[in-house]
C-alpha positions as a Markdown table, in Angstrom:
| # | Residue | x | y | z |
|---|---|---|---|---|
| 1 | Met | -137.4 | -124.8 | 122.3 |
| 2 | Gly | -136.2 | -126.4 | 119.1 |
| 3 | Cys | -138.3 | -128.3 | 116.5 |
| 4 | Asp | -137.2 | -131.7 | 115.0 |
| 5 | Ile | -138.6 | -133.9 | 112.3 |
| 6 | His | -139.4 | -137.6 | 112.3 |
| 7 | Cys | -139.5 | -138.8 | 108.7 |
| 8 | Met | -139.9 | -142.2 | 107.2 |
| 9 | Leu | -139.5 | -143.4 | 103.6 |
| 10 | Glu | -142.3 | -145.7 | 102.6 |
| 11 | Ile | -142.7 | -147.9 | 99.5 |
| 12 | Lys | -145.9 | -149.2 | 98.1 |
| 13 | Arg | -146.0 | -152.9 | 97.2 |
| 14 | Lys | -149.2 | -154.8 | 96.1 |
| 15 | Gly | -151.3 | -151.8 | 97.1 |
| 16 | Val | -149.9 | -151.7 | 100.7 |
| 17 | Trp | -147.5 | -149.1 | 102.1 |
| 18 | Leu | -144.4 | -150.5 | 103.8 |
| 19 | Met | -141.9 | -148.6 | 105.8 |
| 20 | Tyr | -138.5 | -148.8 | 104.0 |
| 21 | Asn | -136.3 | -146.7 | 106.3 |
| 22 | Gln | -136.3 | -143.9 | 108.8 |
| 23 | Cys | -134.7 | -140.7 | 107.5 |
| 24 | Asp | -131.9 | -138.9 | 109.5 |
| 25 | Ile | -132.7 | -135.3 | 108.8 |
| 26 | Asp | -130.8 | -132.5 | 110.6 |
| 27 | Arg | -132.7 | -129.6 | 112.1 |
| 28 | Ser | -133.2 | -127.1 | 109.3 |
| 29 | Tyr | -136.1 | -124.6 | 109.6 |
| 30 | Ala | -135.7 | -123.7 | 106.0 |
| 31 | Leu | -136.2 | -127.4 | 105.0 |
| 32 | Phe | -139.2 | -127.7 | 107.5 |
| 33 | Thr | -140.8 | -124.7 | 105.9 |
| 34 | Lys | -140.3 | -126.1 | 102.4 |
| 35 | Met | -141.7 | -129.5 | 103.4 |
| 36 | Ala | -144.8 | -128.4 | 105.3 |
| 37 | Asn | -144.7 | -124.7 | 106.3 |
| 38 | Val | -143.4 | -125.6 | 109.8 |
| 39 | Arg | -141.2 | -122.9 | 111.4 |
| 40 | Thr | -142.2 | -120.6 | 108.6 |
| 41 | Gln | -139.6 | -118.5 | 106.8 |
| 42 | Pro | -141.2 | -115.8 | 104.7 |
| 43 | Asp | -138.8 | -116.2 | 101.7 |
| 44 | Ile | -139.6 | -119.9 | 101.3 |
| 45 | Lys | -142.7 | -121.1 | 99.5 |
| 46 | Pro | -143.8 | -124.5 | 101.0 |
| 47 | Ile | -144.5 | -127.5 | 98.8 |
| 48 | Ala | -147.7 | -128.0 | 100.8 |
| 49 | Glu | -149.3 | -127.2 | 104.1 |
| 50 | Pro | -149.5 | -130.2 | 106.5 |
| 51 | Lys | -151.8 | -132.8 | 104.9 |
| 52 | Gly | -152.4 | -134.8 | 108.0 |
| 53 | Trp | -151.2 | -138.4 | 108.7 |
| 54 | Pro | -152.1 | -140.7 | 105.8 |
| 55 | Arg | -154.8 | -143.2 | 106.7 |
| 56 | Asp | -152.9 | -145.9 | 104.8 |
| 57 | Ala | -149.5 | -145.3 | 106.5 |
| 58 | Ser | -147.4 | -148.4 | 107.1 |
| 59 | Glu | -147.8 | -150.2 | 110.4 |
| 60 | Val | -144.3 | -149.3 | 111.6 |
| 61 | Ala | -144.6 | -145.6 | 110.7 |
| 62 | Glu | -148.0 | -145.6 | 112.6 |
| 63 | Ile | -146.3 | -147.1 | 115.7 |
| 64 | Ile | -143.6 | -144.4 | 115.6 |
| 65 | Met | -146.1 | -141.6 | 115.1 |
| 66 | Lys | -148.4 | -142.9 | 117.9 |
| 67 | Asp | -145.4 | -143.2 | 120.3 |
| 68 | Trp | -145.0 | -139.4 | 120.1 |
| 69 | Asp | -148.7 | -139.0 | 121.1 |
| 70 | Thr | -149.6 | -135.3 | 121.5 |
| 71 | Asp | -145.9 | -134.2 | 121.3 |
| 72 | Gly | -146.0 | -134.8 | 117.5 |
| 73 | His | -147.6 | -132.2 | 115.3 |
| 74 | Ser | -148.0 | -131.0 | 111.7 |
| 75 | His | -148.3 | -134.6 | 110.4 |
| 76 | Ser | -147.9 | -134.8 | 106.6 |
| 77 | Trp | -146.5 | -136.6 | 103.6 |
| 78 | Leu | -144.9 | -135.9 | 100.2 |
| 79 | Asp | -145.5 | -138.0 | 97.1 |
| 80 | Tyr | -142.8 | -138.7 | 94.5 |
| 81 | Arg | -143.5 | -135.6 | 92.5 |
| 82 | Glu | -143.1 | -133.5 | 95.6 |
| 83 | Ile | -139.9 | -135.3 | 96.6 |
| 84 | Ile | -138.5 | -134.3 | 93.2 |
| 85 | Glu | -139.6 | -130.7 | 93.9 |
| 86 | Leu | -137.9 | -130.8 | 97.3 |
| 87 | Phe | -134.7 | -132.2 | 95.8 |
| 88 | His | -134.5 | -129.3 | 93.2 |
| 89 | Trp | -135.1 | -126.8 | 96.0 |
| 90 | Tyr | -132.4 | -128.6 | 98.1 |
| 91 | Lys | -129.9 | -128.3 | 95.3 |
| 92 | Glu | -130.8 | -124.6 | 94.8 |
| 93 | Gln | -129.9 | -124.1 | 98.5 |
| 94 | Gly | -126.4 | -125.5 | 97.9 |
| 95 | Gly | -127.0 | -129.1 | 98.7 |
| 96 | Asn | -126.2 | -132.0 | 96.4 |
| 97 | Leu | -127.5 | -135.4 | 95.7 |
| 98 | Tyr | -125.1 | -137.0 | 98.2 |
| 99 | Asp | -126.3 | -134.7 | 101.0 |
| 100 | Phe | -129.9 | -135.3 | 100.1 |
| 101 | Asp | -129.4 | -139.1 | 100.1 |
| 102 | Lys | -127.6 | -138.9 | 103.5 |
| 103 | Glu | -130.6 | -137.2 | 105.1 |
| 104 | Phe | -133.5 | -138.8 | 103.3 |
| 105 | Gly | -132.0 | -142.2 | 102.7 |
| 106 | Tyr | -131.4 | -144.6 | 99.8 |
| 107 | Leu | -133.9 | -146.8 | 98.1 |
| 108 | Phe | -132.3 | -150.2 | 97.4 |
| 109 | Gly | -128.9 | -148.5 | 97.0 |
| 110 | Asp | -130.1 | -145.7 | 94.7 |
| 111 | Ser | -131.3 | -142.2 | 95.5 |
| 112 | Ile | -135.1 | -141.7 | 96.1 |
| 113 | Tyr | -134.7 | -138.9 | 93.6 |
| 114 | Ala | -133.6 | -141.4 | 90.9 |
| 115 | Trp | -136.4 | -143.9 | 91.5 |
| 116 | Lys | -138.5 | -143.1 | 88.4 |
| 117 | Leu | -136.0 | -140.8 | 86.7 |
| 118 | Tyr | -134.2 | -143.5 | 84.8 |
| 119 | Pro | -136.7 | -145.8 | 82.9 |
| 120 | Glu | -133.9 | -148.4 | 82.4 |
| 121 | Asp | -133.9 | -148.9 | 86.2 |
| 122 | Glu | -137.7 | -149.5 | 86.5 |
| 123 | Asp | -137.3 | -153.1 | 85.2 |
| 124 | Cys | -135.0 | -153.8 | 88.1 |
| 125 | Arg | -137.6 | -153.0 | 90.7 |
| 126 | Pro | -141.0 | -153.8 | 89.3 |
| 127 | Trp | -142.3 | -154.7 | 92.8 |
| 128 | Ile | -142.2 | -151.0 | 93.9 |
| 129 | Glu | -145.4 | -149.2 | 92.9 |
| 130 | Asp | -144.8 | -145.9 | 94.5 |
| 131 | Val | -142.7 | -144.1 | 97.1 |
| 132 | Arg | -143.4 | -141.3 | 99.6 |
| 133 | Leu | -142.1 | -139.6 | 102.7 |
| 134 | Val | -144.4 | -139.5 | 105.8 |
| 135 | Phe | -143.4 | -137.2 | 108.6 |
| 136 | Phe | -144.3 | -135.1 | 111.7 |
| 137 | Phe | -142.5 | -132.7 | 113.9 |
| 138 | Asp | -142.0 | -132.3 | 117.6 |
| 139 | Asn | -140.9 | -129.4 | 119.8 |
C-alpha cells in the first residue's frame, strides 16, 4: 500500500493562522523521510520527527485533517527555517526552485522559499507575520 501526503501552506496574520493553499506534492518517500521521517530511508536525515498537529492550525486545515480521521497519521508541520532547509535538500537531490514551487505552491506569486530571503520584498507584504507547512500522511 502506498503512502501519500496532505500538505497545506498557512500564513499567519494578526496572530491567527490562515490556510493559504493546498500543496500538490507527488509521492516521494525520500521527501517524506526528509520532512518527517515517514517511510524512512536510512541515507536521509529527517528535518524533524512528526511534531503532531498544531493546536493553532487554520480552520480549513483542521477540517481537511479531521476528514481523514484515523486514516491520517504522522501529523506535523515545518516552520520557515525548516522550509528553507527542505528547499536546500530538494536542490541537492536535483530539484530546482520551479519544481519546489510547483509542489509546495506559491505565496502571492512568489516562492515560499523567497518570502523572507529578500528584505526589499518584506515591505510589499507587511500583513504576513509568518508561514509554515502543516501536513499529515495516509496509507
